[in-house]
N, C-alpha and C positions, 0 to 999 in steps of 0.2 A: 409519497414516504417519506417527505423530508421536512413536511410540515411548512408555517407558513415562513419560515427563517430564509430568507434566500442565499445562493449559493456560496456566492461573497463570504459572505458572515462564517458558513458550513468550515471554510478554507481558512479563514481568518484565525478562527478558533482551533483548526488543528494545525496551522501553521505554528502557535505560541506554546506548545508541546514539541514541537520537533524545533529548537533551535539548536544545537549542539548540532556541529558539521559533522561530528562519525556517524550522530541520530540520524541527518538526512541523508548521509550516504547510505548506511543502512537500507532504509528505506528506499532510496533512488534503487537499490540492487531487488528488494525485497518483495517491494508490491509487485511489481510485473513478474517476478518468479510468481507469487498467488496468482494473479490475473490469466498465465498462463497455465497453471495448475490446474486452476477448476474446466478449463476451456479442453484441457487433454485430460480430464475425468469425466467430463462431458462425453467424448467423443470415445472413451475408452470400450465401448462396446461395439465400434468397428474396428479395433485394432488392440489385441490381447498387452502389447508392450503398452499401452500410453497409458494405462492404471498406475505403473511401474513410475515413469516418469513422472507423471503426474503428482503420484504421492513423493517423490523425490524432492518435486521442484516446491510444495507446499512445506513440507518440513524444513528446509533450507531457509526460503522465503519468509517462515514465520521466525528463526533462527534470528535470520539479521535482524529485522524487525525487534523483536524483546533483545535482545543485546542493545541497539542503538536504545532503546529505551533506559536500559541499564546502565547506559553511559551517560544519558541524558539526565537519570534521576528522577521522572516522571512517568506513572504509567499510563500506558496508552489510555486514549482518547475513548474508547469503544468499552473500556471498563464502566465509564458514566452515562454513555448513551451509545447503545448499540449500532444506530444511522453510520456513527463515524466510520464503520465501517466501508461503509459506500463512497464517504468524504475522499479514503486517503488514497482509491484511485483518481477522481477529478483533483487532488492535490499534486499527483504522479505528474496528468496530463498539463496541469496549469507549467509545473515547474519546466518539465520538458520543452514546452511551446516557447515560453519564455528565454529558455537556452538559445532555442532556436535562433529564434526573432533579434535576440540581442547580439549573436553571431553576424549577423549579415548585415 
């Protein structure tokens, strides 16, 4: 799905448009909100309240990310290539794992 390009290259390209600390902070909050919203929306048939929380998380998560890009002054990478939508979550995991490893 991501072609022949190694994941490290995708993450590096993604990181290039996420240099500003405010943008990085906004994505650190926004990405997991969007990811969690997808899970909640998929689980919505199990509970009537899940879709409301899922939509709220989805909207708030994307607001954080677009706010970050406004501060950065660069458009989101997925405007150029939709596959960056998948890379963002991987970038987030790499960032969280690096933080955990460096704090040990």
